[in-house]
C-alpha positions in Angstrom: 99.6 125.1 99.6 96.4 124.3 101.7 93.8 124.3 98.8 96.2 121.9 97.0 96.2 119.6 99.8 92.6 119.8 100.1 92.1 119.3 96.4 94.3 116.2 96.8 92.4 115.1 99.9 89.1 114.9 98.0 90.6 113.3 94.8 92.4 110.7 97.0 89.0 110.0 98.8 87.1 109.7 95.6 90.0 107.2 94.1 89.8 105.0 97.5 86.0 104.9 97.0 86.4 103.7 93.4 89.2 101.2 94.4 86.6 99.7 97.1 83.9 99.4 94.9 86.2 97.6 92.6 87.1 95.4 95.3 83.5 94.5 96.2 82.6 94.1 92.4 85.1 91.2 92.1 84.2 89.7 95.7 80.8 89.5 94.2 81.6 87.8 91.1 83.9 85.4 93.0 81.1 84.5 95.4 78.8 83.9 92.5 81.4 81.6 91.0 81.6 80.1 94.3 78.1 79.4 94.9 77.4 77.9 91.4 80.7 75.8 91.7 80.0 74.9 95.2 83.5 75.6 96.1 84.3 76.1 99.9 87.9 77.2 99.2 86.9 80.2 97.2 84.2 80.9 100.0 86.9 80.8 102.6 89.1 83.1 100.7 86.2 85.6 100.1 85.6 85.6 103.9 89.4 86.4 104.6 89.4 89.1 101.7 86.3 90.6 103.2 88.4 91.8 106.3 90.5 94.0 103.6 87.1 95.3 102.3 86.0 96.3 105.7 89.3 97.6 106.8 89.4 99.8 103.6 85.8 101.3 104.7 87.0 102.3 108.1 90.2 103.9 106.6 87.9 105.8 104.1 85.3 107.0 106.8 88.3 108.2 108.9 89.6 110.1 106.0 86.4 111.7 105.2 85.7 112.7 108.8 89.3 114.0 108.8 88.7 116.2 106.1 85.5 117.5 107.3 87.1 118.3 110.6 90.2 120.0 109.2 89.0 121.6 106.1 85.6 122.6 106.6 84.1 121.6 103.5 81.1 123.7 102.2 78.2 122.8 99.7 79.1 120.2 96.8 82.5 119.1 98.5 80.5 118.3 101.8 78.0 116.6 100.0 80.3 114.6 97.9 82.4 113.4 101.3 78.9 112.6 103.0 77.9 110.5 100.1 81.5 108.9 99.9 80.6 107.7 103.8 77.1 106.6 102.9 78.6 104.4 99.8 81.2 102.7 101.7 78.8 101.9 104.3 76.6 100.3 101.9 79.6 98.3 100.3 
């Protein structure tokens, strides 16, 4: 049971990073659109939406640290978790 939860936690973490990456990708596309069109309304929407991206970042980091603290991952899993933290920080 514990290993299943651990595996599920890792999959959820990966999924959250992918979802956040998609959010950022869409935001970049919309930012370019706002810039080209000089559309202040889109820019303001992006500022509001950025809060959701930031909230997602903090949630992912919290989940990653919880997995490290409670599951003591080794080798490749630990590197994957550390990479997830770095990725969401850069996004």
